[in-house]
MARKE-524479 format. One record per residue (C-alpha): residue number from 1; x, z, y. Coordinates in Angstrom, 2 decimals. Layout:
! residues N
PT   k       X       Z       Y
PT NUM       X       Z       Y
...
! end
This chain:
! residues 86
PT   k       X       Z       Y
PT   1  116.95   -8.61    0.94
PT   2  118.03   -5.56    3.28
PT   3  121.33   -3.67    2.58
PT   4  121.61   -0.40    4.25
PT   5  124.83    1.84    3.84
PT   6  124.63    5.43    3.90
PT   7  128.40    5.91    5.12
PT   8  128.33    9.15    6.13
PT   9  129.48   10.84    2.55
PT  10  131.53    8.28    2.62
PT  11  135.26    8.86    2.15
PT  12  137.06    6.37    3.93
PT  13  138.98    3.44    2.84
PT  14  141.45    4.06    0.19
PT  15  145.51    3.33    0.67
PT  16  144.68   -0.08   -1.14
PT  17  142.05   -1.01    1.42
PT  18  144.07    0.05    4.11
PT  19  147.19   -2.09    2.90
PT  20  144.37   -5.32    2.84
PT  21  143.59   -4.86    6.08
PT  22  146.94   -4.12    7.86
PT  23  148.05   -7.49    5.60
PT  24  145.04   -9.42    7.50
PT  25  145.89   -8.14   10.66
PT  26  149.19   -9.12   10.67
PT  27  148.34  -12.18    9.44
PT  28  146.31  -13.19   11.97
PT  29  148.27  -12.06   15.14
PT  30  151.46  -14.15   13.85
PT  31  149.19  -17.32   13.45
PT  32  148.15  -16.41   17.15
PT  33  151.28  -15.69   18.48
PT  34  152.94  -18.88   16.61
PT  35  150.12  -21.13   18.19
PT  36  149.55  -22.17   14.84
PT  37  153.17  -23.36   14.04
PT  38  153.67  -20.28   11.13
PT  39  150.82  -20.40    8.70
PT  40  150.64  -16.90    6.40
PT  41  149.88  -17.37    2.94
PT  42  149.15  -14.57    0.31
PT  43  151.01  -15.16   -2.83
PT  44  149.49  -15.26   -6.30
PT  45  151.65  -12.58   -7.82
PT  46  153.22  -10.05   -5.51
PT  47  156.70   -9.92   -6.81
PT  48  159.68   -8.22   -5.19
PT  49  157.56   -6.69   -2.86
PT  50  156.61   -9.92   -0.76
PT  51  152.98   -9.71    0.42
PT  52  152.67  -12.82    2.83
PT  53  154.50  -16.04    2.98
PT  54  154.85  -17.39    6.34
PT  55  155.15  -21.44    6.28
PT  56  157.49  -22.71    9.36
PT  57  155.25  -26.48   10.25
PT  58  158.03  -27.19   11.71
PT  59  161.38  -26.53    9.83
PT  60  159.14  -26.92    6.86
PT  61  161.00  -23.51    5.56
PT  62  158.67  -20.91    3.76
PT  63  159.64  -17.03    4.98
PT  64  159.00  -14.03    2.68
PT  65  157.10  -10.97    4.71
PT  66  156.42   -7.16    3.34
PT  67  154.16   -5.39    5.41
PT  68  153.71   -1.43    5.39
PT  69  150.56   -0.14    6.87
PT  70  149.62    3.69    7.70
PT  71  146.24    5.14    9.21
PT  72  148.31    8.34   10.95
PT  73  151.21   10.08   10.64
PT  74  152.21   12.50    8.36
PT  75  154.01   14.72   11.12
PT  76  152.35   15.22   14.18
PT  77  155.58   15.18   16.25
PT  78  156.60   12.08   14.89
PT  79  157.40    8.89   17.15
PT  80  157.23    5.66   16.97
PT  81  161.10    3.66   16.27
PT  82  162.77    2.14   18.75
PT  83  165.88    0.16   18.64
PT  84  167.80   -0.48   21.95
PT  85  171.08   -2.28   22.33
PT  86  173.59   -1.31   24.49
! end
């Protein structure tokens, strides 16, 4: 069985799909950066804007996490926000 996709007419991923992709990328990045200490889980119910739960294997505590994703900027002049202390 062969599956051929014709993507030339595709409109691109939906905002829901972009959000799901972003959540997966964030979860993978946290897992890798914490060297396995933090285990990301997807809650069954997305209550109160909780997209992921991070379980800390050392402290045995759960950390709720909300993730926002987008593919571009609405304003071409927009710049990333950075916080500086000083």
